[in-house]
Phi, psi and omega in degrees: 000130180291142180293128183295159179298133178275122178295140179291147181281127179293163178301319178296316180296321178296316180295325175297316181302323184263006172119004176092145183270352186278341174073131177191178175300328179297324180298314183292319182292331183298329189260020168274110194306320183262007180237029186304320184233009189288341188265351179278158178294150176294135179256203180268351184078014181278153182234135175240123177246117181255129175241113181271114180270103192279135176116344180099089182292134175282096183294332179288336177268320181291328181228072189285157172289137181243346176204158180101169184297338182287344177300310182289327178300312182286309189284326184263318185272313191264327189221060183297332179272340189251008187299136169258110186294142179305328181291334181266343181289150179272142187282149173239126181283181173070029182245021179299136181094347178274131178286313180255101184269154180251156171229188177250144173307139182304339179293344178283002189309315181301321180283318181301323181298333183258322196239018186301331181279353183235029182241126179236128178268133173259115186265135175069042178263162176161191179278122181289164178084218183231078184281352187085183185234033177270133176307308186297313182298313183290325175298316181293317180299315179295320179298320181284340185075039183228165175256351180204157177284122177209150179073187184244350183289132177246036175267117180291164186289334175289321174294322178294324175303314180297318181293313185293331180267358179056043179288149169285165186304318187278012170267351177230113179250115177261095183278347172205134185240092179294327183227135179299331179296338179300330187239012186275056181288155182264343179256250180281138178279143174290163174280125178242120179207146180273331192200102181300323184292340182261003175298134179264105188273000175266352180232177184264003180183189181259007183277170174285177187300315182297315180294323180295317178295322179298317180298315180298316180294319180297314180297317180299317181295318180296319180296315181295320181296318185281324192237009179301140178064025176234161178297343181282346188302310181292328179294317177297316181297319178296319178298320179295320181292333182272003184303315182298322179296320180295314179298326176297324176297318178301318181293311187285331187255346181236300188297334183263010175297145179269118181221169178071196182050043180250191186295343177269358180113214179223164179293144181292152183272063179205181188294326177294316178299320179296322181296313181288329174298314180292323176300319179295320179295319179298315181287328175299325181294336177298325184270322192260343187241111176285343187295326185260000172053045182277337199306318183260016181262142169291150184220137176238130178232125182253127177229173179202157176223137178272172163106014184256012177271072194271070179287338180212161177051040185298327182264011179284102183268004185260325181288142184299321185251012182234152174097128181293328179297319180296317180293314181293325178296317177298316179296311184296322180297316179290323177294326178296316177296317179298318179299316178297321177298315178301321178298316179297320182282350184074030185247010182301318183282350182252006187230131173244133174249129179232133176263135178228157175205149192294330175196172175267199183242172177295150180287328178268141170291156190258012177209150180291161180304322185298334182282330178071012181235026188297146172217200177225158183250183185296130181242219182222271181290163181205189172240156178213179190227137173244133177235127180161207182283061178232185177246156180298141177160188181227133172243154183098158183265144176290150174292160174277162177298321180294323177297315180295325184277353184294102184289336180288309181280320172054046179191159173276149181262125182300132173251351177241117176294127183303334180291333178291331175298309179290329177300318176297321180294316179296321177298319176300327178278356181084021183246124180296122179302330181295339177281347182254315183257114189236016181294136178301128179096347179266133174230127181296135176228119185294141175266352182071032184297331185241018179263000000 
């Protein structure tokens, strides 16, 4: 497969990568090559990897019912063309006592073979209330960590996590940025890059010569404007001169880490594969590189995958860009390689992977069996997956048969606030969820994901 075209880094994105154009003490400290992370408080060394499944994952298909009366409701009444047979679904342990049990879509097989004992499904999660069914609105609400638009701050909860913990830039790696609010931190900016292997370390960016010169002049002008005739002027200038040294540290200590090519295979030669490959390199550096002092630092890595807006041909597993099976298979294959890498690095117990998506799909398929092109439309509640130091099982309550059959609403209603999923993860990291989620009326309630 030919390597896809690498999008050029925007001037804003480039400035984010190098520490932000607004200038502060954080900017200067970021570019001391051997002090990249030395000034932050010691953390727990925990790692959070977020994968945003863009388009609205069909939770009823990705995590189908395998036993109980809801199997026939979904497979026979609501989705005769889209049914995932109980016999083909992959088993999930820890469900004794549940009447309606869940399984995994068969496309999860590569990951299930390795991590089935450390996979927990969260059933019926989503944005509470009535957020609507717009991709953009629900993406922004989830990014902000809110159930409704309120106030004027557009700092997402992942960016707020970075601010409240006073993390340095290289503790938050945004390998894909679905929403600008994800990285709109007010203190240190996260590192945003599409492809570590394609960084050009002999130049200052991915732009052409004219754009590169413009960026250099702009940064110099901003520094002079902000700090002229102040004691900070030389500090800023020194930081600017050390930029190349810092990028060299990134190359030697992160980008050149050996990852993949393990018993689960290798990362796919596409943007999803590059993201998980780079995530593995960043985490490998925690173990292998003393230069960047990552080992005891908390780390956040943001990734994303497209292709879950399955309005038609949802079960088409043959087309490259169609079919939930193809998308989940690509995801599971890369996660399996990533899981093996984490195992090699000794980081399985220190790393949580969480899948998120802006909403689920409609309970009814949107075309009759005779058409053969059935899909699902925008819904509300969904199911999701946590992989990490947890036990196999399912949390959350199953929908009722009447809820599934409701043709007017035609979606499941979330019974688990999506913020509680992250609240459990933040608590596991030793971070109070109340310091991150501040919407009036919201109170964190533990799901017991790690108990």
